[in-house]
Every structure is written in C-alpha cells, then in structure tokens.
C-alpha positions as CSV (number, residue, x, y, z in Angstrom):
1,M,0.0,0.0,0.0
2,P,1.4,3.4,-0.9
3,K,2.2,6.1,1.7
4,M,-0.4,8.7,2.5
5,K,0.4,12.2,1.3
6,T,0.7,15.0,3.8
7,R,-1.2,18.2,2.9
8,K,1.7,20.6,2.8
9,S,-0.4,23.7,3.5
10,A,-1.7,22.1,6.7
11,A,1.8,20.9,7.7
12,K,3.0,24.5,7.5
13,R,0.2,25.9,9.6
14,Y,-0.1,23.3,12.4
15,K,2.4,21.7,14.8
16,M,1.5,18.7,16.9
17,T,2.4,18.8,20.6
18,A,3.6,15.8,22.6
19,G,0.3,15.6,24.4
20,G,-1.6,15.3,21.1
21,K,-2.9,18.9,20.9
22,V,-2.7,20.9,17.6
23,R,-0.9,24.2,17.9
24,Y,-1.2,27.1,15.4
25,K,-0.2,30.7,15.1
26,K,-3.0,33.3,15.5
27,Q,-3.9,35.5,12.5
28,G,-3.8,39.2,12.4
29,L,-0.2,40.1,13.1
30,R,1.1,40.7,9.6
31,H,0.1,44.2,8.6
32,I,-2.1,47.1,9.6
33,L,-0.6,47.0,13.1
34,T,-0.9,50.7,13.9
35,K,-4.6,50.6,14.7
36,K,-4.3,47.5,16.9
37,S,-3.6,48.1,20.6
38,T,-0.4,46.8,22.2
39,K,-2.4,44.5,24.4
40,R,-4.1,43.0,21.4
41,K,-0.8,42.5,19.5
42,R,0.8,40.9,22.5
43,G,-2.1,38.4,22.8
44,L,-1.8,37.5,19.1
45,R,1.9,36.6,19.6
46,K,1.0,33.6,21.7
47,A,0.3,30.2,20.1
48,A,-3.3,28.9,20.2
49,Y,-4.7,25.4,20.2
50,L,-7.4,23.9,18.0
51,S,-10.6,22.6,19.5
52,P,-10.9,18.8,19.7
53,A,-13.3,18.7,16.7
54,E,-10.9,20.8,14.5
55,S,-7.8,19.0,15.7
56,S,-9.2,15.6,14.5
57,R,-9.6,17.2,11.0
58,A,-6.0,18.6,11.1
59,R,-4.6,15.3,12.2
60,K,-6.1,13.6,9.1
61,L,-4.4,16.2,6.9
62,C,-1.0,15.5,8.5
63,P,-1.0,11.7,9.0
64,Y,2.7,11.4,9.9
65,A,2.9,14.4,12.3
C-alpha cells in the first residue's frame, strides 16, 4: 500500500504537541498594526490550540505528524 500524502499547506500551519494537541499561530499580526492596541498584538503573539473537533480534522491532513 502506498504512503499517504501530507497536505503541505496544513503541515506549514499546524504543529502537533507531545500531548496530542494541535498548535497554530494566530492570525492578524502581519500588517495594519498601527490601529491595533499593544495588548491585542501581545495576545496575538501567543500560540493557540485547536478545539478537539478541529484538531481531528487537522490530524487527518497530517498523517505522519
């Protein structure tokens, strides 16, 4: 049986933790930063975790992660 292909777009967006959670970088920190508050930008720097329902979908896209 052939190997399953990894969806490269998903592999670049998500990282799997040792505990099985799916980590991702929050959106909104690329441009138009002057109108965003410092507190908001600081919160966007932190990594976030997908919900269990979304993480099961992300794991199917990255079978070997």
